[in-house]
C-alpha positions, -999 to 999 in steps of 0.1 A, spaced: 0 0 0 13 34 -9 20 58 19 -5 87 18 9 122 21 -8 151 37 0 184 21 8 200 54 33 173 62 60 188 41 80 218 52 82 245 26 112 266 35 135 294 25 161 314 43 164 352 47 199 360 35 208 384 62 233 370 87 239 340 65 276 343 61 273 343 23 291 368 2 274 392 -23 290 373 -52 274 341 -40 240 356 -38 243 373 -72 254 340 -88 224 323 -73 199 348 -87 204 338 -123 175 312 -124 140 318 -135 120 340 -112 151 353 -95 151 325 -69 178 299 -68 170 267 -49 207 258 -52 214 289 -30 187 276 -7 207 244 -3 237 264 10 215 283 34 199 251 48 229 229 52 229 234 90 193 222 91 200 193 68 228 182 92 204 184 121 178 163 101 202 137 87 231 135 111 255 107 100 236 103 67 254 135 55 288 117 53 285 108 16 265 133 -4 256 138 -41 243 171 -52 225 174 -85 218 208 -99 232 240 -115 262 256 -97 269 222 -81 306 231 -77 297 256 -51 276 231 -31 303 204 -34 330 229 -23 309 239 7 302 203 17 338 193 15 346 219 42 323 200 66 340 175 89 336 138 79 318 147 47 325 135 12 307 151 -17 301 148 -54 281 168 -79 263 165 -111 258 196 -133 227 189 -155 234 216 -180 270 224 -188 304 232 -173 316 255 -201 318 287 -181 332 278 -146 359 291 -124 393 275 -116 380 260 -83 352 242 -102 376 230 -129 398 215 -101 367 195 -88 361 183 -123 397 171 -128 394 152 -95 363 135 -107 341 150 -79 320 170 -103 307 160 -138 282 172 -163 255 147 -171 220 147 -187 198 136 -158 171 124 -182 193 93 -186 208 68 -162 233 83 -138 269 70 -140 269 56 -104 262 22 -88 231 16 -67 233 32 -32 266 50 -40 256 79 -18 240 81 16 221 113 7 211 128 -27 202 165 -28 185 180 -59 179 216 -67 169 237 -97 168 206 -119 135 188 -117 116 220 -124 128 217 -160 116 182 -166 83 170 -180 65 141 -162 78 118 -189 114 125 -179 106 127 -142 95 91 -145 130 82 -154 150 107 -133 134 103 -99 139 65 -97 175 70 -107 181 96 -80 166 73 -55 185 43 -68 219 59 -61 209 70 -26 208 47 4 193 68 32 173 96 16 165 121 -11 160 158 -6 143 178 -34 144 216 -36 119 229 -62 105 264 -70 71 277 -59 45 282 -86 44 318 -99 16 338 -116 13 332 -154 22 368 -161 54 366 -140 62 333 -156 58 347 -191 81 376 -182 108 353 -169 137 344 -192 137 306 -198 170 291 -187 188 263 -206 165 268 -236 133 259 -218 110 274 -192 108 260 -157 76 241 -147 69 254 -112 45 229 -96 25 232 -65 32 211 -34 -1 192 -39 11 182 -75 44 170 -61 28 150 -33 4 133 -57 34 125 -80 54 110 -51 25 88 -41 21 76 -77 57 67 -79 58 50 -45 82 75 -30 75 79 7 80 109 29 109 107 54 88 118 84 117 117 109 139 139 87 110 163 79 103 168 116 139 174 126 144 197 97 112 217 106 123 220 142 158 233 133 144 257 107 117 271 131 145 284 153 157 306 125 123 321 115 123 310 78 103 326 50 96 301 22 116 307 -10 117 271 -22 97 239 -16 117 212 2 106 175 2 123 148 23 119 114 8 130 79 16 151 60 -8 136 30 -25 142 -2 -6 
């Protein structure tokens, strides 16, 4: 029997950037995505809360999304944490630090509509941001099982909030196609249909840690269990 989700069970979060410790260049770099909101930037801002929610499961992490080099670099600074990244679009215009991560084999470009180049359960946790919003349900049916396949202890998905049609039309499509900003109810129905269950324990711990910092939602965040 599929686990039934309640819409309110998921925490939809964001971080106010003041006092975050991030530089202006980091924030400017994160503002390049549709609607001016970067969920990859949100990953940076919520790492503390992810650590509270996942504990030792943060020891071997794969990030999938644009600007993955910045996330991998940040994770590698954490104690007892190994990190890898998949850039879904391209790595043509990157800095020297990112090029070094590519040379070391820690970051690679890959089309996430196709099987990922990793063995099953290669990573304890997979974090995805600014990537699934650009996929149709047809490709989501391929990509989400792959993301779950390579994770052993959980999958965290950061997606954008729906925006009004007028604002969406005014936005500049990135990577040659517009983002598909779906509602939380759409995602929850989709997770149920694909037999992905909510990680209730991680959701609760994440919510408790985030509540102490007075979050204002900027991205939707879903905590899912890996397939067994």
